[in-house]
N, C-alpha and C positions, 0 to 999 in steps of 0.2 A: 257482830260488828255494828257499832252504833253509827248510823248514817244520818244525813241531813234530814231534819224533821219538818219539812215543808215542801209542798208541791202546788201551791196556789192558795191564795188568801181565802179563808172561810171554808176550805174543803178538808176532808179527812183523808189522810194518807192510808192506803190499803195496808192491812196487817201483813207484815213480811212472813214468809215461810222460812223455816230454818234451812240453812244451806250447809253443805259440807265445805270445809276450808278449801278455797281455790288453790290449785296447784301452782299457778303462775306466780313467780316471785314478785311481779309488779302489782299484784293484787293487795299487797300490804300497804295501807296508807301511812304506816309508820315511817317508811322510807321517804315519802313525799313530805311529811311533816319535818323530818330531819333536814331535807333540802331547803325547805322554807325557813327553818330556824337559822340556817347558815347564810342566808342571802345578805349581801352587803347593804347596809343602810344608806350609805352615801355615794353609791355608784349605780345610778339607774340603768345605764346601758348593760353593765355586767349582770345586775339582778334580773332584768328582763331576758337577757341572753340565757341565763341558767334556767329560768322558768321555761323558756322556749325549747331548750335542749331536752328537758324532762318530758315536755309535751310530745316532742318528736319521737322519743323512745316509746312513750305510752301509746301513741297513735299507731305505731308500727307493730305493736305487740298483739298477737292473737291469744285467745284463751283467758283474757281478763273479763270477768262477767260484768254485766251492766251496772249493778249496784256499786261495785268496787270502782269501776271505770268512772262513773259519774262523780263519786265522792272525790277521787283524786283530781279530776279535771276541775271540779268546783273549788277544791282547796287551792290549786294553782291559780285559778281565776281570781280568787279572793286575795291571794298574796301579791298579785300583780297590780292591784289598784294604785297604791302609792307610787311605786317606781314608774308605772306607765304614765301617771298624771305628771310626775316630775319630768319625764322624758319629753312629753308633749309640750310642757311649758318651756323647756330648754330649746326645743325646735322652733317655737314661735319667737323666741328671743335671739335666735341665731341669724345674723346678717349673712345671707348665703354667699355674698361676694367676699367675705372676710374670713369665715371659719371653715376649715377643711372637714370638720366632723359632721357637717349636715348629712352627708350620705350615710354615715354610720348611725346617726339618730334615726333617719328615715327607715333604713333597712332593718334595724333592730325592732322598731315598733311594728312595721308592716309584717315582718316574719312572725312576730309573736301573735298578732291577730289572726294570721292565716292558720297557724298551728292550733290556736285555741278554738277557732271555728271548726277545724277538722275534728277536734276532740268531741265537740258537741254533736257534730254530724255522725260521728262513729257511735255515739250513744243512741242517737235516733235510729240508726241502722240496726241496732240490736233489739229494738222494741218488739218486733214480730218474732224474734227467735227465742226470747225468754219470757213467755207469757206468765209464767208462774213466779217471776222474781219480785213482784210487788212494785216494780219501777216502770210499769208499762201502762199506767192509767192515761186517760185523756189529758189530764193536767200535766202528767209527766212528759208525754209526747209534745204537748204544746210548749212546755218549758224548754226542752232541748231545741226545738225548732226556733223559738223566739231568741234564745241565746245565740244560736248559730247565725241567725239573721243579724243580730247586733254585731257580731264579729265581722261579718261580710260588709256591713255598713261602715264599720271602722276602716276596713281595707279600702272601700270606696273613698272615704274621707281623706285618707293619706294619699291616694292617687290624685284627688282633686287639688290638694295642697301643692302638688308638683305640676299642676295644670297639664296633666297627661291623661290619655284615655285609659280607663280602668281595664284590667285584664278581662278578656271575654269570660273567663272562669267565674268572675265575681257575679256578673248578672245572670249567668247560666245557673249557678248554684242558688241564687236568691229565687229565681223563677221556679226551679225544681222544688225548693222547700215550700214555696207558696202553693204549688199544685198538690204536693203531698198533703199539706195541711188541709187544703180544700177537700181532697178525697177522704180524709179522715174526719171531716166536719169539726175541725178544731180551730178554724180561723178566728172565731170570736170567743174562744175559751179564755176566761179571765184568769190571769196568773199574777203572782208577785214575782217579778223577774229576778229579784234578789231578796234575801231576808230583810235587808234594811231599806227596801224600796218604799218610798212615801206614797206611791199609788200603784194601781194595777196596770197591766198591759195585756196585749193580745198579739198573736202572730200577725194578724192583719196590720195592727198598729206599727209593729217593728218593720214590716215590709214597706209600709207607706212612709216611714221616716226616711228610708233610703231613696224611694222614688221621688218624694217631694224635695229632698236635698238636691238630687240630680236635676230637678226641674227648676232650680233657683239660680241659674246663670252664675255659678260660682267662679267661672273663668274671668269675670270682671271684678272679683273681690280679692283683696289681700288675704293672706292666711289668717290674720287676726279677725278679719271680717267674715271669713268662712266659718271660723269658730263661733262667732255670734250667730250666724245663720243656722248652724247645727243646733245650738241651744234653743233658738226660737222655733225651729222645726219640731224639736222634741216637745217643747211646751204646748204646741198646738196639735200634736199628732193625733190625739184622740178625736179630733173633729174632721180629719181628712177623710176622703171618700174614694172608694174603688168599686167599679161596677162593670157589668158587661154591656151597659148602655152608655152612649156618649153624652146624653143630656146632662148639662151642669158640670161637665168635666173639661179640663183644659189640655190634658196630655193622655197619651196611650202607650201601652207596652204590650208586646206579643210574647207570651210565655213560651211559645215554641221557637222563637228566634229572639231571645232576650238581648236587649241593649238598653241604653239610657232612654227614659221616656221621651217621646217626640210630641210636638204640639199637634193638636187635632186639626190644625190648618192643613197639615199634610195627611191625606187620607190613609188610614191604616188598612191593612188587608182584611178582606171579609173572611175572618177565621174565628172559630169558637174559642181560640186561645187568647184573643185580644181582650185586654182589660183597660178600662178608662180610669184615670186617676185625676184628682183635683183637690183643691183646698177645702171645698165644701163650706160649712159655716165658719171655718177658721179665717177666711178672707175678711169677713165682716168684723170678727174679733180682732184681727190684726189692725184694721183701720181704727178701731176704737182704742187699741193699745197705743197707736201712734198719737192719737188725739190726747190721750191721758198723759203720756210722757211730755208732750209739747206743752200742755197746760200746767201740769203739776211739777214738772222737772224731777220726777221720781218714778221708780219702777214699782209695779204692783207686787204684792206679797206672793211669793212662790215662783217668781221669775228669776232664775239664776243666770246671770250673764257673765259669770267668771270674774267679777270685780270690775267690769267695764263701767265707769262712771261718767264718761263723756257723752252727755245726752245728745249732742249733735251727731256724733258718730252713730249712736243707736238709731236715731230718727232717720238718718240717711240710709241705714241698712234696712229699716222697716219699709221705707219708700221703695227701695230696690225690690224687696220681697213682694210687696203689693203688686207691682207691675208684672212680675213673673207668675204669681199665683192667680192673677186675673187673666193670664194668657195674653197679655199685651206685649207685642214685640216692640222694643225701643227703636223708633225710627231714626235713621241717620239724618243729621242736619244738612249734609252735603252729599250729592250723588258721587259715587266712586266710579272710576274707569280703570280698566286693566292697564297695567304698565309693568315694564321689566327694567329695572335699573339697580345698580349697586350704590349704596351709601356707606359712608364711614360714620360710626356711632361711638360716642363716649358715654359712660354711665355715671350718673349722679351729679349733684350740684358742684362739687369741688372740681371734677374733671371738666365740666363745661366752662367754669371760670378759668381754669388753666388754659383751655383751648382758645378762649376769647383773648386772654392775655398774650398768647402767641400771635394771634391775629393783629392785635394792637402793635406788636413789634414787627409787623410786616412779614411774618413767616407764613408761607403758603402750604407747607407740608406738615400735617399733624399726625400722619400715620405712624410716625416713629414712637408715639406714645404707647406704652405697654398695655394700657387699658382699651385702646381703640379696637373696634371690631368691624368687620365687613358684613353688612346685611343686604339681603335681596328684597327690593320693593316689588310687591305683586300688584298692588292697586294704589291709586292716589286720588285725593279729592282736595278741595280747598281747605278742608278741616283736618286732614291727617293722612296716614299711610296704613297699609297692610303689608307686613314684612314677614320674611322667613328667616329664622336664625339657624345657621349651621349647627350641627350637633356638637361641634368642638367649642362653640361659643355660647354666650348667653346664660351661663349658670347663675348669674346674679339677678336675672330678670324676674320682676314680680310687679303685679298691678300697683300703680301709684308711684312708681319710680320715674324720675325725670331723666331725659337723655338729650345729648347734643347731637345734631345730625348735619353732616356736610355731604353734598352730592356732587356728581360729575357735572351736572348742568347748572349748579349754583354754588358759588364759592363762600357765601355767607353761612355762618353757623346758625342753625335753627334750633329751637327748643321744643321738645315733645314730651308728652306724658303717656306712659303705658297704661292703657285702659282695659285691655283684654289679652289673655294668654291662653293658648291651647297647644297641646303637644300631640302629634300624630303617632301612628304605629311605628314610623321610622325614627321616632324620637327627635324630629325637627319641631321647633316651636314656632307657631304662627302667632304673631303679635299685632294687636291693634293699637296704633299710636295716634293720640290727639295732638294736633299741632298747637302749641301755646304761643309761639312767636315765629313769624316768617323771617324776621331778622332779629337775632339776639344782640342786645347792646350792653356792654360792660359799663357799669358806673360805680361810684364810690359813695358810701354812706358814713356819716358820723353824727353824733348827737348834736342837736341844734344848740348853738352857742359854745361848742367845744373849742378849746384852744387850738391855734394853728398847728401845734406840734402833735395833736391827737392823731393817731394812726387810723385812717379810714378803713372801712370794711368793704370788700368787693361784693357786688350784687349784680343781678341780671335783670335788665328792664325787658319786660315782655310786650308792653304796649308799643305800637309802631313809632310813637313820638311822645314827647313831653311838653314841648313848646306849644303854648296856646290851649292846652287841655286842662280840664278840671280834675280829672283823676288819672291815675297811672297804676299798672300792675307790675310788681317787682318780685323776683325770687330772692329771698334773703337767707342767710344761714338760720338754722332752726333756733327759735327763741330770741332772735335778735331784736324784735320789736315787741317783746312780751309786755313791757311796761306801757306801751301805747304812747310813748313820748314822741315829740316832734323830732325829725331828723333832717339833715341837710344832704342833698344828693348833688354830687359833682359830676357833670357831663360836659365834655368839650370845653372845659375851663369855665363853665358857667355853673352857678350854685342855685339850687331850688330848695325851698323849704316844704317839707312834706309831713303830713300827719297820718298815721296808720288808722284806717277805718275798720278793716275786717281781715282776718286770716281766712282766705277762701278755702285753702286746704293745706295739708302738711304731711310730711313723711319723715323718714329717719334723719335726713340731713338738711332739709329745707322747709321754709314757709313760703307759701304763695300769698302775698299781701297786697291788698288794695289800699292805695294812699289817696288822700285829698291833697291837691297842690295848692298851698297857701299863697306862695309867691315865687 
C-alpha cells in the first residue's frame, strides 16, 4: 500500500517492511477516498459533518494498524481544509443576534477538530505497539504529536470565540502531549507539519502557539480580532520561549494541573511540572512590526492576516498583544466598587435610538421591548460596570457592541460599550462595560445646506453637552459620515453645524465619530 512519503523535511523515511493485508475493513483507504470524492462542494457544514462521522468510526475501530490509520486520518485531514476554512469564514460573518445557525456552525467545527485530534492521538498511542511498522521514528512521533496539538489549539480557539472557559480536557491533553514529547526527547524535532508547509515546526512550537494565544487576553477582542491574534501568534511562534526557569518569562503553566497560563505575578507552585512561557525575542519583533506598518502602511512579506487591510485595526491589535506579551496588566482608569443591582439593557445602535425615542415621547416603561434584557450589575465605577448575563440571555453579546442601559436608581438611558466577555463553567457570561455616556441624548443629523424637506437621521450624542463646546462625540449609523462632509445637528430646536474629524471606532451598525463644532 502506497503511503504518504514524508515525515519531516530533510529526513529519510525508514524503509517499510512488508505487511500482511490487514483484516479490518476500515484499513482500506479506498473507502475513505470514496467518501472524500462524494463530499458536497457547496455545503461546508455537511462536508465537515461527513468527515467527522468517518473519523468517529475510525477512532472507535480496533485492529487498524498504524500505517493504515495514519493514512486515512491524513486523507480526511486534507479533505477538510476547504470546507473548514469556509465554515470558519461563515462563522465570522454571522451576526449572532440575527442568525440561528451560529450554534450549528460552532458545533460542527468544534466536533470535527475534537475527532481529528483524537485520530492523531490514536496514532501516537500505537507508536510503541508496532515498532516494526516503519511509522514509529522520532519524526513520525513528533508529527503525530504536533498535529494533535494543532487540533487541540483549534478547539481552544473555538472556545475563545464564544468567550467561554475551554473544557478541562483540552489543556489536560495538551499538557500530556507535551510531557510525552519531552520524555521522548522530540520537543525540538524539526518537521514539516504538512507536505505543503512553507516552513518547519516542532512540538514545542505547536504547544507554545496555544499557550501564547491563551495569554493574549482574547476576552477583550472581537472574533475577527481573535483571528488576527491567532495569525500573529503563529507568525512569531518560532521565537516564543518555554523553560523550567522563570527569568524572562511572563506566564506559567503546571503540567500536572493544566489550565490556561497564569501571569508570573501570581506565584506558581514549587513543582517540577511547572513550565514558564513567554514571547522571548518575539516581543521586540512585534514592536518592530508595529513600527513598520505604522510607517509604511504595508505588511511585511510572509505575514498572512487573512485579507485584513485596515492598518488601524492591525496596529490596534499589535498594541494589544504588546501589552500582554510584555506581561503588563492594563490598569483600570477608575476604581471599581462592589455593587448589586439590576439594569435593563437593549442591544445595538438601533435599539438604543428606539428607546430614546420612547423617552422623548414621555414613555417611562421600555421593558415591553422584545430585545430588552435584565442584567445583574456586580461592580460599578465612574467609567463602567461589571455585569452577569443570565444563561437565557446575551447570545448576541460580543466585544465592541454598544448597549443602552437603564437602571432602577437612574431613569436616563446611558450608553455603554462591551469591552470584555468571559463565560464561566455555569455558562453565565461576565461582561465588562465601558460607559460612553452618562446621559444619552437623541439628536437629528442632515447634510449641511440640505433642503428643509430632507429627512434627518437619528443619532446619539455621547458628550454631556454641545453648547459652548469645541468638539462633540456622536454615535451615527455605520458609514453615515464616510464622505467627511459637514452636517447639521438639530437638538432642542437649535441647529449646530458639525464637521467630522475622526471615526474613533466602529462596529456592525454604528460609527463613533468625533466632530468639530463650527457654529
